[in-house]
Z-matrix of the N, CA and C atoms (Angstrom, degrees):
N
C 1 1.555
C 2 1.531 1 106.75
N 3 1.352 2 116.37 1 120.76
C 4 1.490 3 121.79 2 -179.22
C 5 1.488 4 108.78 3 -65.51
N 6 1.355 5 114.37 4 141.99
C 7 1.487 6 124.04 5 175.39
C 8 1.546 7 111.23 6 63.05
N 9 1.312 8 121.52 7 13.37
C 10 1.504 9 117.99 8 -179.87
C 11 1.473 10 114.31 9 -63.15
N 12 1.402 11 115.53 10 -39.39
C 13 1.430 12 124.29 11 176.42
C 14 1.534 13 112.48 12 -53.97
N 15 1.383 14 114.23 13 -50.39
C 16 1.452 15 119.63 14 -179.87
C 17 1.552 16 110.44 15 -66.32
N 18 1.274 17 116.78 16 -39.80
C 19 1.505 18 122.02 17 178.28
C 20 1.533 19 112.56 18 -61.03
N 21 1.365 20 113.53 19 -44.10
C 22 1.439 21 120.01 20 177.62
C 23 1.468 22 112.42 21 -66.32
N 24 1.312 23 117.98 22 -43.04
C 25 1.466 24 124.64 23 178.34
C 26 1.580 25 109.73 24 -59.90
N 27 1.328 26 110.54 25 -42.12
C 28 1.507 27 115.89 26 -172.99
C 29 1.550 28 108.21 27 -72.47
N 30 1.354 29 118.44 28 -45.33
C 31 1.431 30 116.61 29 -175.89
C 32 1.643 31 108.92 30 -74.87
N 33 1.263 32 114.53 31 -27.85
C 34 1.441 33 114.16 32 175.57
C 35 1.460 34 113.86 33 -66.95
N 36 1.416 35 112.10 34 -49.52
C 37 1.633 36 114.12 35 -178.45
C 38 1.497 37 109.50 36 -67.94
N 39 1.280 38 123.13 37 -31.12
C 40 1.425 39 118.12 38 -175.67
C 41 1.622 40 107.93 39 -78.00
N 42 1.273 41 119.12 40 -30.86
C 43 1.432 42 120.95 41 173.85
C 44 1.465 43 110.42 42 -67.24
N 45 1.400 44 118.60 43 -44.25
C 46 1.428 45 123.58 44 -177.89
C 47 1.621 46 107.05 45 -60.94
N 48 1.228 47 116.10 46 -45.68
C 49 1.454 48 122.95 47 176.92
C 50 1.507 49 115.47 48 -57.56
N 51 1.417 50 114.24 49 -43.83
C 52 1.412 51 121.38 50 178.98
C 53 1.472 52 112.83 51 -60.32
N 54 1.370 53 115.23 52 -57.04
C 55 1.421 54 122.93 53 -174.18
C 56 1.591 55 111.73 54 -67.58
N 57 1.299 56 118.41 55 -30.86
C 58 1.406 57 122.52 56 174.17
C 59 1.569 58 108.54 57 -66.55
N 60 1.306 59 117.63 58 -37.54
C 61 1.500 60 123.71 59 179.52
C 62 1.504 61 106.69 60 -64.89
N 63 1.430 62 117.66 61 -47.31
C 64 1.458 63 118.48 62 177.81
C 65 1.449 64 115.34 63 -54.35
N 66 1.440 65 115.94 64 -43.21
C 67 1.438 66 118.46 65 -179.38
C 68 1.511 67 110.93 66 -68.37
N 69 1.353 68 121.47 67 -37.52
C 70 1.455 69 122.79 68 175.50
C 71 1.465 70 113.09 69 -63.74
N 72 1.361 71 119.43 70 -40.23
C 73 1.390 72 121.53 71 -179.86
C 74 1.559 73 112.89 72 -66.80
N 75 1.341 74 115.26 73 -37.41
C 76 1.371 75 123.55 74 -178.79
C 77 1.567 76 111.13 75 -78.70
N 78 1.318 77 120.18 76 -32.96
C 79 1.357 78 119.07 77 179.92
C 80 1.558 79 107.76 78 -138.29
N 81 1.281 80 118.70 79 75.42
C 82 1.508 81 121.51 80 -174.92
C 83 1.442 82 115.68 81 -65.45
N 84 1.385 83 117.47 82 -21.87
C 85 1.449 84 119.27 83 -174.25
C 86 1.490 85 113.72 84 -110.44
N 87 1.374 86 118.89 85 19.49
C 88 1.410 87 123.28 86 175.28
C 89 1.494 88 111.23 87 -57.34
N 90 1.286 89 117.01 88 154.87
C 91 1.470 90 121.15 89 178.60
C 92 1.493 91 114.80 90 -60.80
N 93 1.282 92 115.34 91 -23.23
C 94 1.526 93 120.60 92 -177.17
C 95 1.487 94 109.78 93 -100.94
N 96 1.311 95 118.70 94 11.85
C 97 1.484 96 119.77 95 -176.15
C 98 1.408 97 113.52 96 -58.61
N 99 1.361 98 123.70 97 -40.92
C 100 1.416 99 122.53 98 -176.91
C 101 1.560 100 112.19 99 -64.70
N 102 1.347 101 111.30 100 -44.87
C 103 1.533 102 119.21 101 176.12
C 104 1.532 103 109.52 102 -59.40
N 105 1.350 104 118.82 103 -41.78
C 106 1.405 105 121.69 104 -178.26
C 107 1.557 106 112.07 105 -63.79
N 108 1.372 107 111.92 106 -41.17
C 109 1.438 108 118.07 107 178.43
C 110 1.513 109 113.05 108 -59.67
N 111 1.293 110 115.52 109 -42.64
C 112 1.449 111 122.23 110 174.39
C 113 1.483 112 114.28 111 -61.45
N 114 1.286 113 116.65 112 -44.05
C 115 1.446 114 125.24 113 -178.27
C 116 1.564 115 104.10 114 -66.58
N 117 1.312 116 118.46 115 -43.71
C 118 1.574 117 121.55 116 -178.50
C 119 1.559 118 105.20 117 -58.12
N 120 1.261 119 112.35 118 -47.56
C 121 1.530 120 113.27 119 -174.12
C 122 1.512 121 114.07 120 -67.83
N 123 1.395 122 116.13 121 -32.66
C 124 1.394 123 114.70 122 175.27
C 125 1.511 124 115.32 123 -72.83
N 126 1.356 125 117.16 124 -31.67
C 127 1.399 126 122.22 125 177.38
C 128 1.453 127 109.82 126 -71.23
N 129 1.280 128 121.21 127 -37.34
C 130 1.444 129 125.63 128 170.77
C 131 1.484 130 114.96 129 -59.57
N 132 1.327 131 118.38 130 -43.49
C 133 1.358 132 122.66 131 -179.71
C 134 1.619 133 109.82 132 -68.00
N 135 1.365 134 116.85 133 -38.18
C 136 1.390 135 121.42 134 -179.29
C 137 1.525 136 106.34 135 -66.80
N 138 1.337 137 117.64 136 -37.51
C 139 1.469 138 119.01 137 178.05
C 140 1.550 139 113.44 138 -59.04
N 141 1.354 140 112.54 139 -49.14
C 142 1.430 141 116.99 140 177.69
C 143 1.580 142 116.02 141 -59.18
N 144 1.349 143 110.63 142 -42.92
C 145 1.511 144 115.81 143 -178.99
C 146 1.505 145 111.07 144 -67.93
N 147 1.320 146 117.37 145 -41.10
C 148 1.547 147 117.21 146 -177.04
C 149 1.488 148 109.54 147 -73.53
N 150 1.360 149 119.99 148 -32.43
C 151 1.438 150 120.34 149 173.60
C 152 1.445 151 113.82 150 -65.32
N 153 1.336 152 115.38 151 -39.80
C 154 1.547 153 124.16 152 175.85
C 155 1.566 154 108.44 153 -60.69
N 156 1.324 155 114.30 154 -43.52
C 157 1.474 156 118.60 155 -176.98
C 158 1.544 157 111.31 156 -63.11
N 159 1.363 158 111.49 157 -38.94
C 160 1.564 159 116.93 158 -175.22
C 161 1.543 160 99.92 159 -69.19
N 162 1.274 161 122.36 160 -52.82
C 163 1.447 162 123.52 161 -173.60
C 164 1.471 163 112.31 162 -57.35
N 165 1.272 164 120.44 163 -49.58
C 166 1.450 165 129.87 164 178.09
C 167 1.563 166 109.66 165 -55.07
N 168 1.299 167 116.16 166 -56.27
C 169 1.461 168 120.63 167 -172.53
C 170 1.469 169 107.67 168 -64.72
N 171 1.257 170 123.94 169 -50.41
C 172 1.483 171 125.31 170 -177.45
C 173 1.512 172 112.29 171 -65.27
N 174 1.429 173 110.67 172 -46.59
C 175 1.561 174 109.60 173 -173.01
C 176 1.483 175 113.75 174 -75.94
N 177 1.353 176 120.77 175 -30.51
C 178 1.396 177 122.38 176 177.02
C 179 1.528 178 113.36 177 -70.69
N 180 1.364 179 112.47 178 -36.03
C 181 1.406 180 119.10 179 177.29
C 182 1.499 181 115.32 180 -63.97
N 183 1.387 182 110.26 181 -43.17
C 184 1.516 183 116.59 182 -177.64
C 185 1.519 184 107.97 183 -74.60
N 186 1.326 185 120.25 184 -36.97
C 187 1.446 186 120.50 185 177.84
C 188 1.590 187 111.88 186 -61.97
N 189 1.286 188 116.73 187 -41.29
C 190 1.410 189 119.83 188 176.83
C 191 1.468 190 112.01 189 -61.73
N 192 1.432 191 116.25 190 -38.85
C 193 1.415 192 119.40 191 -172.35
C 194 1.522 193 112.91 192 -83.69
N 195 1.299 194 114.89 193 -37.71
C 196 1.431 195 117.13 194 -170.49
C 197 1.556 196 113.75 195 -126.39
N 198 1.348 197 117.78 196 -9.23
C 199 1.412 198 117.17 197 176.42
C 200 1.515 199 116.59 198 76.46
N 201 1.330 200 116.07 199 6.65
C 202 1.447 201 123.15 200 177.13
C 203 1.427 202 113.60 201 -156.58
N 204 1.348 203 114.58 202 156.69
C 205 1.481 204 121.71 203 -178.67
C 206 1.526 205 110.42 204 -99.01
N 207 1.362 206 116.28 205 126.56
C 208 1.464 207 119.62 206 170.64
C 209 1.491 208 109.84 207 -152.19
N 210 1.267 209 116.83 208 177.94
C 211 1.479 210 118.98 209 176.30
C 212 1.550 211 112.16 210 66.60
N 213 1.320 212 116.10 211 -135.60
C 214 1.497 213 122.99 212 -175.19
C 215 1.523 214 109.57 213 -64.50
N 216 1.314 215 122.75 214 -45.79
C 217 1.391 216 116.50 215 178.20
C 218 1.531 217 115.72 216 -58.22
N 219 1.352 218 114.98 217 -38.90
C 220 1.462 219 119.15 218 179.36
C 221 1.617 220 107.55 219 -66.43
N 222 1.279 221 118.33 220 -39.89
C 223 1.494 222 117.98 221 178.57
C 224 1.590 223 107.01 222 -62.18
N 225 1.235 224 119.44 223 -43.03
C 226 1.383 225 123.33 224 -178.15
C 227 1.554 226 111.93 225 -58.69
N 228 1.305 227 114.96 226 -43.67
C 229 1.462 228 120.78 227 178.63
C 230 1.531 229 111.80 228 -62.83
N 231 1.378 230 117.75 229 -37.14
C 232 1.414 231 124.64 230 176.11
C 233 1.575 232 113.25 231 -66.00
N 234 1.373 233 111.18 232 -44.16
C 235 1.489 234 114.10 233 171.46
C 236 1.434 235 113.79 234 -65.54
N 237 1.304 236 117.05 235 -42.64
C 238 1.471 237 121.43 236 178.85
C 239 1.531 238 113.48 237 -59.28
N 240 1.325 239 115.34 238 -32.50
C 241 1.470 240 120.09 239 178.94
C 242 1.559 241 111.64 240 -66.10
N 243 1.345 242 112.76 241 -23.39
C 244 1.427 243 118.74 242 176.74
C 245 1.578 244 112.78 243 -91.51
N 246 1.360 245 112.97 244 -39.06
C 247 1.444 246 116.47 245 -174.50
C 248 1.453 247 115.90 246 -73.83
N 249 1.345 248 116.59 247 -31.63
C 250 1.450 249 119.44 248 -171.48
C 251 1.565 250 107.66 249 -69.34
N 252 1.331 251 124.03 250 -47.04
C 253 1.471 252 122.35 251 179.79
C 254 1.491 253 111.77 252 -66.56
N 255 1.397 254 117.59 253 -28.70
C 256 1.498 255 119.37 254 174.81
C 257 1.459 256 113.75 255 -66.99
N 258 1.351 257 114.39 256 -40.00
C 259 1.457 258 119.53 257 179.46
C 260 1.549 259 108.74 258 -62.80
N 261 1.354 260 112.36 259 -44.11
C 262 1.524 261 117.33 260 -174.59
C 263 1.556 262 106.18 261 -69.47
N 264 1.235 263 120.75 262 -43.51
C 265 1.461 264 121.20 263 171.68
C 266 1.468 265 117.95 264 -51.76
N 267 1.344 266 110.70 265 -44.95
C 268 1.480 267 114.10 266 -179.44
C 269 1.523 268 109.29 267 -65.81
N 270 1.321 269 122.57 268 -44.65
C 271 1.273 270 128.56 269 -179.08
C 272 1.567 271 113.75 270 -56.96
N 273 1.400 272 113.59 271 -43.25
C 274 1.444 273 120.48 272 -178.95
C 275 1.537 274 110.42 273 -69.89
N 276 1.364 275 117.73 274 -36.84
C 277 1.435 276 124.36 275 178.60
C 278 1.565 277 107.82 276 -63.09
N 279 1.305 278 118.49 277 -49.48
C 280 1.463 279 122.05 278 178.72
C 281 1.491 280 110.27 279 -58.84
N 282 1.271 281 120.96 280 -46.34
C 283 1.517 282 125.60 281 -169.45
C 284 1.536 283 109.84 282 -82.04
N 285 1.357 284 117.57 283 -35.27
C 286 1.500 285 115.93 284 -166.30
C 287 1.512 286 114.17 285 -120.14
N 288 1.401 287 118.89 286 -25.08
C 289 1.363 288 123.15 287 -171.29
C 290 1.539 289 112.04 288 -130.06
N 291 1.280 290 116.75 289 76.99
C 292 1.475 291 116.03 290 -177.27
C 293 1.451 292 115.02 291 -71.91
N 294 1.307 293 118.51 292 -13.39
C 295 1.512 294 119.50 293 175.04
C 296 1.531 295 114.52 294 -79.36
N 297 1.395 296 111.72 295 -6.38
C 298 1.441 297 112.12 296 172.92
C 299 1.543 298 112.87 297 -109.50
N 300 1.312 299 118.28 298 19.36
C 301 1.467 300 122.69 299 177.29
C 302 1.485 301 113.31 300 -65.41
N 303 1.279 302 120.87 301 -15.37
C 304 1.495 303 118.68 302 170.51
C 305 1.425 304 118.02 303 -67.77
N 306 1.401 305 114.59 304 -7.80
C 307 1.466 306 123.44 305 177.56
C 308 1.507 307 109.09 306 -88.91
N 309 1.368 308 119.38 307 -12.80
C 310 1.436 309 119.16 308 -176.10
C 311 1.538 310 112.12 309 -63.33
N 312 1.318 311 117.77 310 -34.30
C 313 1.435 312 117.77 311 178.48
C 314 1.487 313 114.78 312 -59.91
N 315 1.309 314 114.77 313 -44.65
C 316 1.508 315 118.77 314 174.79
C 317 1.521 316 114.15 315 -57.87
N 318 1.396 317 114.69 316 -51.96
C 319 1.435 318 121.43 317 -178.07
C 320 1.596 319 107.39 318 -57.44
N 321 1.324 320 114.34 319 -53.55
C 322 1.417 321 120.79 320 -176.54
C 323 1.561 322 112.16 321 -57.75
N 324 1.325 323 114.47 322 -39.30
C 325 1.458 324 118.97 323 178.41
C 326 1.570 325 112.64 324 -64.26
N 327 1.419 326 113.96 325 -43.13
C 328 1.462 327 117.66 326 178.40
C 329 1.573 328 110.35 327 -64.83
N 330 1.318 329 116.65 328 -41.01
C 331 1.478 330 120.49 329 177.88
C 332 1.517 331 110.56 330 -58.57
N 333 1.349 332 114.53 331 -45.09
C 334 1.518 333 118.80 332 -179.68
C 335 1.524 334 111.27 333 -58.43
N 336 1.395 335 112.59 334 -48.94
C 337 1.458 336 114.53 335 176.47
C 338 1.529 337 116.66 336 -60.89
N 339 1.213 338 117.65 337 -38.30
C 340 1.464 339 123.15 338 177.12
C 341 1.604 340 108.73 339 -67.85
N 342 1.278 341 115.84 340 -39.40
C 343 1.429 342 119.82 341 173.72
C 344 1.553 343 116.76 342 -59.31
N 345 1.353 344 112.82 343 -44.42
C 346 1.487 345 119.00 344 176.96
C 347 1.529 346 108.90 345 -66.37
N 348 1.353 347 118.69 346 -34.20
C 349 1.462 348 126.51 347 178.40
C 350 1.639 349 104.53 348 -60.83
N 351 1.260 350 118.23 349 -46.75
C 352 1.489 351 119.12 350 176.83
C 353 1.454 352 113.03 351 -60.91
N 354 1.352 353 118.15 352 -46.97
C 355 1.457 354 122.48 353 178.97
C 356 1.574 355 109.67 354 -60.09
N 357 1.310 356 119.09 355 -52.68
C 358 1.449 357 121.30 356 -171.86
C 359 1.519 358 105.97 357 -65.47
N 360 1.340 359 123.63 358 -38.57
C 361 1.336 360 124.55 359 179.83
C 362 1.559 361 115.35 360 -62.86
N 363 1.356 362 110.64 361 -40.21
C 364 1.511 363 114.40 362 173.16
C 365 1.487 364 118.89 363 -69.52
N 366 1.357 365 114.64 364 -30.49
C 367 1.491 366 118.66 365 175.34
C 368 1.474 367 116.22 366 -78.58
N 369 1.312 368 113.20 367 -38.91
C 370 1.557 369 115.41 368 -175.87
C 371 1.525 370 117.91 369 -92.95
N 372 1.332 371 113.63 370 6.95
C 373 1.468 372 118.95 371 177.91
C 374 1.505 373 114.26 372 -118.17
N 375 1.350 374 117.66 373 69.75
C 376 1.427 375 118.54 374 -173.42
C 377 1.493 376 116.68 375 -63.39
N 378 1.331 377 117.19 376 -23.02
C 379 1.512 378 118.71 377 172.78
C 380 1.452 379 114.30 378 -69.40
N 381 1.442 380 115.03 379 -18.96
C 382 1.449 381 117.27 380 -175.62
C 383 1.569 382 109.82 381 -99.83
N 384 1.320 383 119.44 382 -10.69
C 385 1.381 384 118.53 383 -176.79
C 386 1.529 385 112.17 384 -119.38
N 387 1.269 386 116.87 385 11.72
C 388 1.443 387 122.03 386 -179.91
C 389 1.578 388 101.58 387 -119.43
N 390 1.389 389 113.18 388 156.88
C 391 1.364 390 123.56 389 173.72
C 392 1.433 391 114.44 390 -119.61
N 393 1.329 392 119.07 391 146.39
C 394 1.419 393 122.70 392 174.74
C 395 1.544 394 110.73 393 -64.38
N 396 1.260 395 116.42 394 129.86
C 397 1.485 396 121.30 395 176.10
C 398 1.408 397 111.86 396 -56.87
N 399 1.313 398 122.41 397 139.49
C 400 1.455 399 123.75 398 -177.92
C 401 1.531 400 112.90 399 -54.39
N 402 1.361 401 115.69 400 -41.39
C 403 1.483 402 114.49 401 -179.37
C 404 1.551 403 111.82 402 -65.09
N 405 1.348 404 114.09 403 -40.07
C 406 1.508 405 116.33 404 -179.56
C 407 1.444 406 111.28 405 -65.27
N 408 1.406 407 118.86 406 -35.73
C 409 1.455 408 122.02 407 174.18
C 410 1.446 409 112.64 408 -60.17
N 411 1.316 410 116.01 409 -43.15
C 412 1.525 411 118.76 410 -176.85
C 413 1.524 412 108.16 411 -67.14
N 414 1.416 413 116.69 412 -39.24
C 415 1.434 414 117.23 413 -178.40
C 416 1.470 415 110.42 414 -64.21
N 417 1.374 416 119.35 415 -44.83
C 418 1.470 417 120.86 416 178.20
C 419 1.525 418 110.78 417 -62.35
N 420 1.287 419 117.27 418 -38.20
C 421 1.517 420 118.10 419 -178.57
C 422 1.597 421 108.36 420 -65.00
N 423 1.324 422 114.49 421 -45.93
C 424 1.441 423 116.64 422 174.23
C 425 1.473 424 114.59 423 -55.78
N 426 1.324 425 117.56 424 -46.08
C 427 1.484 426 121.71 425 179.06
C 428 1.490 427 109.97 426 -61.16
N 429 1.322 428 118.34 427 -39.59
C 430 1.471 429 119.75 428 -176.90
C 431 1.576 430 108.18 429 -63.73
N 432 1.319 431 115.46 430 -46.32
C 433 1.379 432 120.09 431 178.69
C 434 1.552 433 116.13 432 -60.78
N 435 1.245 434 114.36 433 -43.07
C 436 1.494 435 117.14 434 176.69
C 437 1.530 436 109.58 435 -66.92
N 438 1.359 437 116.85 436 -41.75
C 439 1.465 438 119.19 437 174.23
C 440 1.457 439 115.93 438 -55.67
N 441 1.365 440 114.72 439 -40.10
C 442 1.551 441 117.92 440 -178.14
C 443 1.526 442 110.78 441 -66.82
N 444 1.316 443 114.41 442 -35.26
C 445 1.495 444 120.29 443 -175.49
C 446 1.600 445 107.73 444 -78.18
N 447 1.298 446 114.69 445 -56.18
C 448 1.463 447 120.46 446 -168.54
C 449 1.600 448 113.27 447 -74.12
N 450 1.346 449 115.16 448 -43.54
C 451 1.395 450 115.14 449 -171.94
C 452 1.507 451 114.57 450 -82.67
N 453 1.315 452 117.96 451 -14.06
C 454 1.456 453 126.77 452 173.55
C 455 1.507 454 114.78 453 -63.66
N 456 1.416 455 112.51 454 -23.21
C 457 1.471 456 116.77 455 -175.44
C 458 1.499 457 115.90 456 -65.48
N 459 1.385 458 117.36 457 -32.49
C 460 1.332 459 121.50 458 -179.96
C 461 1.561 460 118.00 459 -107.30
N 462 1.331 461 118.55 460 -20.79
C 463 1.452 462 120.99 461 179.46
C 464 1.431 463 112.64 462 -154.99
N 465 1.312 464 118.58 463 171.11
C 466 1.462 465 122.01 464 176.71
C 467 1.527 466 110.71 465 -72.20
N 468 1.314 467 115.92 466 138.97
C 469 1.469 468 119.72 467 -177.93
C 470 1.531 469 113.48 468 -62.63
N 471 1.313 470 115.86 469 -25.75
C 472 1.487 471 119.07 470 -173.59
C 473 1.595 472 106.53 471 -64.44
N 474 1.319 473 116.72 472 -29.64
C 475 1.416 474 121.92 473 -177.44
C 476 1.614 475 109.32 474 -59.79
N 477 1.267 476 114.85 475 -41.84
C 478 1.535 477 118.34 476 178.32
C 479 1.568 478 111.00 477 -80.17
N 480 1.356 479 117.91 478 -41.15
C 481 1.388 480 126.11 479 -177.50
C 482 1.555 481 111.61 480 -59.03
N 483 1.322 482 118.83 481 -31.82
C 484 1.374 483 121.07 482 -175.48
C 485 1.541 484 115.96 483 -104.91
N 486 1.374 485 111.35 484 1.78
C 487 1.447 486 119.24 485 178.22
C 488 1.506 487 112.42 486 -74.26
N 489 1.320 488 118.21 487 147.14
C 490 1.541 489 115.32 488 177.00
C 491 1.638 490 100.48 489 -122.70
N 492 1.354 491 110.18 490 117.89
C 493 1.431 492 115.19 491 179.02
C 494 1.541 493 108.37 492 -140.78
N 495 1.336 494 113.81 493 156.04
C 496 1.414 495 122.14 494 169.06
C 497 1.453 496 112.46 495 -66.65
N 498 1.366 497 119.44 496 157.49
C 499 1.433 498 122.24 497 174.23
C 500 1.563 499 114.17 498 -50.92
N 501 1.319 500 114.08 499 -41.66
C 502 1.565 501 122.56 500 175.23
C 503 1.474 502 110.15 501 -55.92
N 504 1.338 503 113.41 502 -51.36
C 505 1.452 504 116.66 503 -173.92
C 506 1.542 505 110.84 504 -69.65
N 507 1.252 506 119.14 505 -29.74
C 508 1.515 507 120.88 506 172.30
C 509 1.518 508 109.64 507 -65.74
N 510 1.264 509 117.08 508 -42.61
C 511 1.468 510 118.56 509 176.50
C 512 1.512 511 114.23 510 -56.77
N 513 1.335 512 116.56 511 -43.88
C 514 1.458 513 121.33 512 179.42
C 515 1.559 514 110.22 513 -67.99
N 516 1.347 515 115.27 514 -39.39
C 517 1.483 516 118.16 515 -177.94
C 518 1.528 517 109.00 516 -66.51
N 519 1.392 518 115.84 517 -50.13
C 520 1.516 519 116.05 518 -174.60
C 521 1.511 520 110.76 519 -65.21
N 522 1.332 521 119.56 520 -32.30
C 523 1.437 522 120.71 521 -175.86
C 524 1.549 523 104.01 522 -73.81
N 525 1.328 524 121.88 523 -40.14
C 526 1.394 525 123.30 524 -179.82
C 527 1.490 526 112.11 525 -60.51
N 528 1.419 527 115.17 526 -42.48
C 529 1.481 528 118.59 527 175.19
C 530 1.521 529 113.93 528 -62.23
N 531 1.381 530 114.45 529 -41.58
C 532 1.398 531 117.62 530 -178.84
C 533 1.529 532 114.69 531 -64.61
N 534 1.330 533 116.77 532 -35.39
C 535 1.442 534 118.78 533 176.85
C 536 1.481 535 117.24 534 -69.98
N 537 1.318 536 113.60 535 -16.58
C 538 1.512 537 118.53 536 175.83
C 539 1.476 538 111.11 537 -64.13
N 540 1.388 539 118.07 538 -34.00
C 541 1.410 540 127.72 539 178.77
C 542 1.481 541 115.28 540 -155.08
N 543 1.286 542 115.82 541 77.70
C 544 1.529 543 120.12 542 -179.05
C 545 1.409 544 115.12 543 -58.09
N 546 1.334 545 120.00 544 -26.86
C 547 1.447 546 123.78 545 175.97
C 548 1.478 547 112.90 546 -67.46
N 549 1.419 548 118.69 547 -27.67
C 550 1.448 549 121.01 548 178.87
C 551 1.479 550 112.22 549 -87.87
N 552 1.304 551 119.35 550 -36.27
C 553 1.487 552 123.08 551 -176.42
C 554 1.580 553 106.75 552 -121.36
N 555 1.237 554 115.60 553 106.66
C 556 1.548 555 121.03 554 176.68
C 557 1.574 556 106.92 555 -73.60
N 558 1.283 557 108.10 556 167.65
C 559 1.466 558 119.87 557 179.31
C 560 1.566 559 112.02 558 -60.22
N 561 1.368 560 113.83 559 -49.55
C 562 1.525 561 118.47 560 179.04
C 563 1.519 562 107.45 561 -60.80
N 564 1.273 563 114.02 562 -44.25
C 565 1.529 564 116.55 563 -178.29
C 566 1.556 565 114.79 564 -59.61
N 567 1.382 566 110.22 565 -43.67
C 568 1.438 567 115.58 566 176.08
C 569 1.570 568 112.90 567 -62.14
N 570 1.281 569 116.95 568 -30.87
C 571 1.492 570 120.30 569 179.10
C 572 1.483 571 107.09 570 -69.24
N 573 1.350 572 120.26 571 -40.86
C 574 1.408 573 121.89 572 -179.42
C 575 1.537 574 110.54 573 -68.68
N 576 1.273 575 117.98 574 -40.62
C 577 1.491 576 118.24 575 173.61
C 578 1.497 577 110.79 576 -63.13
N 579 1.271 578 120.11 577 -40.00
C 580 1.428 579 121.46 578 -178.71
C 581 1.558 580 111.37 579 -60.11
N 582 1.405 581 112.83 580 -45.45
C 583 1.437 582 115.30 581 -178.58
C 584 1.561 583 111.49 582 -63.30
N 585 1.304 584 118.07 583 -34.32
C 586 1.437 585 121.09 584 -179.81
C 587 1.554 586 107.85 585 -72.34
N 588 1.318 587 120.71 586 -45.24
C 589 1.508 588 119.14 587 178.80
C 590 1.493 589 113.88 588 -65.80
N 591 1.336 590 118.06 589 -31.92
C 592 1.433 591 125.25 590 175.48
C 593 1.585 592 106.97 591 -59.69
N 594 1.312 593 115.09 592 -47.91
C 595 1.518 594 122.78 593 -173.18
C 596 1.586 595 107.00 594 -67.91
N 597 1.282 596 121.77 595 -46.81
C 598 1.386 597 122.07 596 179.04
C 599 1.490 598 116.74 597 -72.13
N 600 1.409 599 111.64 598 -30.93
C 601 1.452 600 118.75 599 173.33
C 602 1.500 601 113.16 600 -65.00
N 603 1.341 602 117.66 601 -37.71
C 604 1.373 603 120.18 602 -179.87
C 605 1.567 604 114.92 603 -70.01
N 606 1.415 605 111.00 604 -31.75
C 607 1.532 606 113.47 605 178.82
C 608 1.557 607 108.74 606 -76.74
N 609 1.360 608 118.79 607 -40.08
C 610 1.493 609 119.17 608 179.50
C 611 1.511 610 112.73 609 -63.91
N 612 1.365 611 114.33 610 -29.88
C 613 1.456 612 115.54 611 -173.92
C 614 1.529 613 112.09 612 -90.05
N 615 1.345 614 118.33 613 5.85
C 616 1.441 615 121.57 614 -172.41
C 617 1.547 616 108.65 615 -100.78
N 618 1.360 617 118.99 616 43.78
C 619 1.464 618 119.99 617 178.22
C 620 1.484 619 110.03 618 -81.63
């Protein structure tokens, strides 16, 4: 699973920071308070670093591949737009305004909820955390090119691109088209076309 290590580190560190904060708020003068404060700061720093690693890895990878942000990277940017000011507010309150420290529980709780939202999003969205294998991508690209050349002879390509059919229906359709002129579409070419149409058919039918 891609980015699982970063996700686990992120949710582990934010949970550790949150529950350490609760302990410090409930018992600020415990004998281990100084050690707990250090641990809390380290956990908070790990939270920020692991979140940044997830955002950068996914976002830069998708921008290189598609030139736009969508799916999981886009969700992360939305969550990040909420988390960053909350982190900064929490740091400012701790360092500058001790009289506002009763607000830390609310801020920390919101951060924890947003953190779990990042984790759940990454775990439950396999289509957003997996990548197409290079060989599969090459196969689909080849199928697309063959489709564009061969199928445009008899009809407009939009007809096939906008159709929604099951894999079985695509098999029947492609074989029917191939038999109209076997010299124009060979059996291997029809197989490449079929794989491409199955792929885009699965995407268009997943509303």
